[in-house]
N, CA and C atoms as an extended XYZ file, in Angstrom:
246
Properties=species:S:1:pos:R:3:atomname:S:1:resname:S:1:resid:I:1 pbc="F F F"
N        19.223      -92.099      156.412 N   UNK     1
C        17.884      -92.150      155.877 CA  UNK     1
C        17.905      -92.939      154.567 C   UNK     1
N        16.930      -93.795      154.394 N   UNK     2
C        16.809      -94.542      153.145 CA  UNK     2
C        16.512      -93.551      152.023 C   UNK     2
N        17.079      -93.832      150.841 N   UNK     3
C        16.824      -92.913      149.734 CA  UNK     3
C        16.918      -93.634      148.399 C   UNK     3
N        16.341      -93.000      147.411 N   UNK     4
C        16.370      -93.502      146.050 CA  UNK     4
C        16.249      -92.313      145.110 C   UNK     4
N        16.309      -92.585      143.828 N   UNK     5
C        16.148      -91.544      142.810 CA  UNK     5
C        15.149      -92.042      141.780 C   UNK     5
N        14.407      -91.146      141.166 N   UNK     6
C        13.481      -91.555      140.107 CA  UNK     6
C        14.239      -92.293      138.993 C   UNK     6
N        13.627      -93.348      138.494 N   UNK     7
C        14.238      -94.110      137.405 CA  UNK     7
C        15.282      -95.125      137.854 C   UNK     7
N        15.566      -95.184      139.145 N   UNK     8
C        16.533      -96.136      139.704 CA  UNK     8
C        15.746      -97.213      140.438 C   UNK     8
N        16.119      -98.475      140.257 N   UNK     9
C        15.375      -99.582      140.860 CA  UNK     9
C        15.762      -99.871      142.305 C   UNK     9
N        16.859      -99.318      142.767 N   UNK    10
C        17.341      -99.665      144.102 CA  UNK    10
C        17.010      -98.591      145.126 C   UNK    10
N        17.088      -98.990      146.394 N   UNK    11
C        16.943      -98.086      147.536 CA  UNK    11
C        18.207      -98.243      148.377 C   UNK    11
N        18.824      -97.145      148.727 N   UNK    12
C        20.019      -97.184      149.569 CA  UNK    12
C        19.588      -97.066      151.023 C   UNK    12
N        19.987      -98.040      151.836 N   UNK    13
C        19.662      -98.066      153.259 CA  UNK    13
C        20.935      -97.752      154.028 C   UNK    13
N        20.833      -96.816      154.937 N   UNK    14
C        21.990      -96.425      155.742 CA  UNK    14
C        22.241      -97.424      156.867 C   UNK    14
N        23.495      -97.664      157.153 N   UNK    15
C        23.919      -98.431      158.329 CA  UNK    15
C        23.347      -99.840      158.409 C   UNK    15
N        23.517     -100.614      157.371 N   UNK    16
C        23.120     -102.017      157.418 CA  UNK    16
C        24.159     -102.781      158.225 C   UNK    16
N        23.702     -103.533      159.210 N   UNK    17
C        24.584     -104.318      160.071 CA  UNK    17
C        24.321     -105.801      159.840 C   UNK    17
N        25.390     -106.577      159.748 N   UNK    18
C        25.303     -108.023      159.556 CA  UNK    18
C        26.077     -108.649      160.707 C   UNK    18
N        25.443     -109.595      161.415 N   UNK    19
C        26.116     -110.238      162.536 CA  UNK    19
C        25.550     -111.631      162.747 C   UNK    19
N        26.374     -112.497      163.342 N   UNK    20
C        25.960     -113.874      163.625 CA  UNK    20
C        25.777     -114.038      165.128 C   UNK    20
N        24.694     -114.711      165.513 N   UNK    21
C        24.471     -114.973      166.935 CA  UNK    21
C        25.168     -116.276      167.329 C   UNK    21
N        25.043     -116.652      168.581 N   UNK    22
C        25.720     -117.845      169.096 CA  UNK    22
C        25.278     -119.145      168.467 C   UNK    22
N        24.097     -119.163      167.853 N   UNK    23
C        23.593     -120.361      167.176 CA  UNK    23
C        23.960     -120.389      165.698 C   UNK    23
N        24.640     -119.351      165.226 N   UNK    24
C        25.043     -119.303      163.825 CA  UNK    24
C        24.040     -118.639      162.901 C   UNK    24
N        22.922     -118.147      163.431 N   UNK    25
C        21.982     -117.401      162.588 CA  UNK    25
C        22.628     -116.072      162.220 C   UNK    25
N        22.491     -115.659      160.984 N   UNK    26
C        23.036     -114.374      160.554 CA  UNK    26
C        21.890     -113.378      160.480 C   UNK    26
N        22.055     -112.284      161.206 N   UNK    27
C        21.032     -111.250      161.323 CA  UNK    27
C        21.407     -110.036      160.487 C   UNK    27
N        20.385     -109.363      159.975 N   UNK    28
C        20.554     -108.096      159.272 CA  UNK    28
C        19.716     -107.062      160.018 C   UNK    28
N        20.368     -105.990      160.438 N   UNK    29
C        19.687     -104.931      161.165 CA  UNK    29
C        20.148     -103.582      160.634 C   UNK    29
N        19.390     -102.552      160.964 N   UNK    30
C        19.774     -101.189      160.626 CA  UNK    30
C        19.173     -100.241      161.647 C   UNK    30
N        19.817      -99.105      161.835 N   UNK    31
C        19.223      -98.065      162.671 CA  UNK    31
C        18.652      -96.941      161.800 C   UNK    31
N        18.561      -97.185      160.492 N   UNK    32
C        17.955      -96.228      159.568 CA  UNK    32
C        16.481      -96.065      159.945 C   UNK    32
N        16.073      -94.868      160.370 N   UNK    33
C        14.710      -94.692      160.865 CA  UNK    33
C        13.625      -94.974      159.827 C   UNK    33
N        13.954      -94.899      158.560 N   UNK    34
C        12.958      -95.138      157.515 CA  UNK    34
C        12.603      -96.608      157.347 C   UNK    34
N        13.511      -97.514      157.733 N   UNK    35
C        13.278      -98.942      157.468 CA  UNK    35
C        13.619      -99.867      158.633 C   UNK    35
N        14.048      -99.327      159.753 N   UNK    36
C        14.509     -100.207      160.835 CA  UNK    36
C        13.438     -101.177      161.309 C   UNK    36
N        12.177     -100.772      161.325 N   UNK    37
C        11.120     -101.686      161.759 CA  UNK    37
C        10.937     -102.840      160.782 C   UNK    37
N        11.246     -102.623      159.515 N   UNK    38
C        11.138     -103.688      158.517 CA  UNK    38
C        12.236     -104.735      158.670 C   UNK    38
N        13.307     -104.385      159.386 N   UNK    39
C        14.413     -105.314      159.583 CA  UNK    39
C        14.339     -106.046      160.915 C   UNK    39
N        13.284     -105.838      161.698 N   UNK    40
C        13.153     -106.573      162.954 CA  UNK    40
C        13.014     -108.067      162.638 C   UNK    40
N        13.764     -108.880      163.342 N   UNK    41
C        13.720     -110.342      163.168 CA  UNK    41
C        14.077     -110.778      161.754 C   UNK    41
N        14.971     -110.053      161.100 N   UNK    42
C        15.424     -110.443      159.775 CA  UNK    42
C        16.730     -111.211      159.924 C   UNK    42
N        16.684     -112.481      159.582 N   UNK    43
C        17.880     -113.307      159.677 CA  UNK    43
C        17.776     -114.452      158.675 C   UNK    43
N        18.903     -115.112      158.475 N   UNK    44
C        18.977     -116.242      157.553 CA  UNK    44
C        19.690     -117.385      158.270 C   UNK    44
N        19.286     -118.594      157.936 N   UNK    45
C        19.808     -119.783      158.601 CA  UNK    45
C        20.545     -120.679      157.593 C   UNK    45
N        21.461     -121.448      158.116 N   UNK    46
C        22.148     -122.451      157.307 CA  UNK    46
C        21.640     -123.853      157.646 C   UNK    46
N        20.552     -123.929      158.390 N   UNK    47
C        19.960     -125.200      158.805 CA  UNK    47
C        18.825     -125.561      157.838 C   UNK    47
N        18.936     -126.683      157.107 N   UNK    48
C        17.905     -127.039      156.126 CA  UNK    48
C        16.526     -127.280      156.731 C   UNK    48
N        16.445     -127.492      158.029 N   UNK    49
C        15.148     -127.692      158.673 CA  UNK    49
C        14.507     -126.377      159.126 C   UNK    49
N        15.199     -125.284      158.948 N   UNK    50
C        14.707     -123.995      159.420 CA  UNK    50
C        13.933     -123.274      158.306 C   UNK    50
N        12.882     -122.567      158.693 N   UNK    51
C        12.050     -121.826      157.746 CA  UNK    51
C        12.852     -120.801      156.952 C   UNK    51
N        13.847     -120.209      157.559 N   UNK    52
C        14.639     -119.170      156.888 CA  UNK    52
C        15.958     -119.712      156.333 C   UNK    52
N        15.954     -120.955      155.959 N   UNK    53
C        17.126     -121.606      155.345 CA  UNK    53
C        17.339     -121.045      153.952 C   UNK    53
N        18.522     -120.526      153.727 N   UNK    54
C        18.887     -120.024      152.400 CA  UNK    54
C        20.400     -120.176      152.261 C   UNK    54
N        20.844     -121.332      151.785 N   UNK    55
C        22.282     -121.624      151.802 CA  UNK    55
C        23.137     -120.660      150.987 C   UNK    55
N        22.659     -120.205      149.849 N   UNK    56
C        23.468     -119.303      149.022 CA  UNK    56
C        23.649     -117.945      149.701 C   UNK    56
N        22.563     -117.366      150.201 N   UNK    57
C        22.665     -116.075      150.886 CA  UNK    57
C        23.475     -116.213      152.168 C   UNK    57
N        23.244     -117.291      152.903 N   UNK    58
C        23.984     -117.526      154.144 CA  UNK    58
C        25.485     -117.574      153.859 C   UNK    58
N        25.867     -118.308      152.846 N   UNK    59
C        27.287     -118.444      152.518 CA  UNK    59
C        27.904     -117.091      152.163 C   UNK    59
N        27.202     -116.295      151.397 N   UNK    60
C        27.727     -114.968      151.023 CA  UNK    60
C        27.907     -114.086      152.250 C   UNK    60
N        26.890     -114.067      153.116 N   UNK    61
C        26.983     -113.246      154.317 CA  UNK    61
C        28.050     -113.767      155.268 C   UNK    61
N        28.150     -115.076      155.414 N   UNK    62
C        29.183     -115.665      156.282 CA  UNK    62
C        30.579     -115.314      155.772 C   UNK    62
N        30.779     -115.357      154.464 N   UNK    63
C        32.093     -114.992      153.908 CA  UNK    63
C        32.422     -113.525      154.178 C   UNK    63
N        31.418     -112.656      154.093 N   UNK    64
C        31.650     -111.245      154.405 CA  UNK    64
C        32.064     -111.096      155.866 C   UNK    64
N        31.332     -111.732      156.766 N   UNK    65
C        31.676     -111.648      158.184 CA  UNK    65
C        33.074     -112.181      158.457 C   UNK    65
N        33.411     -113.331      157.877 N   UNK    66
C        34.731     -113.925      158.101 CA  UNK    66
C        35.848     -113.058      157.515 C   UNK    66
N        35.581     -112.405      156.401 N   UNK    67
C        36.584     -111.518      155.793 CA  UNK    67
C        37.001     -110.416      156.767 C   UNK    67
N        36.064     -110.024      157.637 N   UNK    68
C        36.344     -108.992      158.624 CA  UNK    68
C        36.587     -109.587      160.012 C   UNK    68
N        36.995     -110.865      160.011 N   UNK    69
C        37.387     -111.575      161.240 CA  UNK    69
C        36.276     -111.651      162.282 C   UNK    69
N        35.031     -111.782      161.822 N   UNK    70
C        33.898     -111.965      162.726 CA  UNK    70
C        33.550     -113.443      162.782 C   UNK    70
N        33.170     -113.893      163.958 N   UNK    71
C        32.859     -115.306      164.163 CA  UNK    71
C        31.475     -115.642      163.615 C   UNK    71
N        31.384     -116.798      162.970 N   UNK    72
C        30.108     -117.350      162.505 CA  UNK    72
C        30.065     -118.788      163.017 C   UNK    72
N        29.457     -119.007      164.198 N   UNK    73
C        29.452     -120.352      164.788 CA  UNK    73
C        28.876     -121.407      163.844 C   UNK    73
N        29.615     -122.498      163.704 N   UNK    74
C        29.175     -123.600      162.867 CA  UNK    74
C        29.521     -123.455      161.396 C   UNK    74
N        30.096     -122.335      161.004 N   UNK    75
C        30.420     -122.102      159.596 CA  UNK    75
C        31.863     -122.481      159.331 C   UNK    75
N        32.058     -123.280      158.321 N   UNK    76
C        33.396     -123.630      157.853 CA  UNK    76
C        33.638     -122.830      156.594 C   UNK    76
N        34.716     -122.037      156.576 N   UNK    77
C        35.026     -121.278      155.372 CA  UNK    77
C        35.190     -122.240      154.210 C   UNK    77
N        34.645     -121.854      153.094 N   UNK    78
C        34.753     -122.679      151.898 CA  UNK    78
C        35.085     -121.782      150.713 C   UNK    78
N        35.575     -122.351      149.638 N   UNK    79
C        35.929     -121.520      148.481 CA  UNK    79
C        34.689     -120.803      147.934 C   UNK    79
N        34.901     -119.627      147.399 N   UNK    80
C        33.790     -118.863      146.793 CA  UNK    80
C        33.239     -119.622      145.606 C   UNK    80
N        31.925     -119.554      145.433 N   UNK    81
C        31.277     -120.206      144.291 CA  UNK    81
C        31.589     -119.453      143.013 C   UNK    81
N        31.609     -120.173      141.910 N   UNK    82
C        31.862     -119.528      140.612 CA  UNK    82
C        30.665     -118.777      140.142 C   UNK    82
């Protein structure tokens, strides 16, 4: 269940899942009943022509996936940004 505390700016979401599809889109999903509908069709692209293009976020998520030996089609591992 999603939760927060008074005076805290963040919300903790249970069971956030990050995965890449065959086209290299990185998806974020959760089965947390409080927010799962808000995560429907939530993904980020590394394609500059795509509406959801966000190279910095994509790179961070791709590095996380690769760290755990998950495939990210079309992604070349690169050094972490400073």
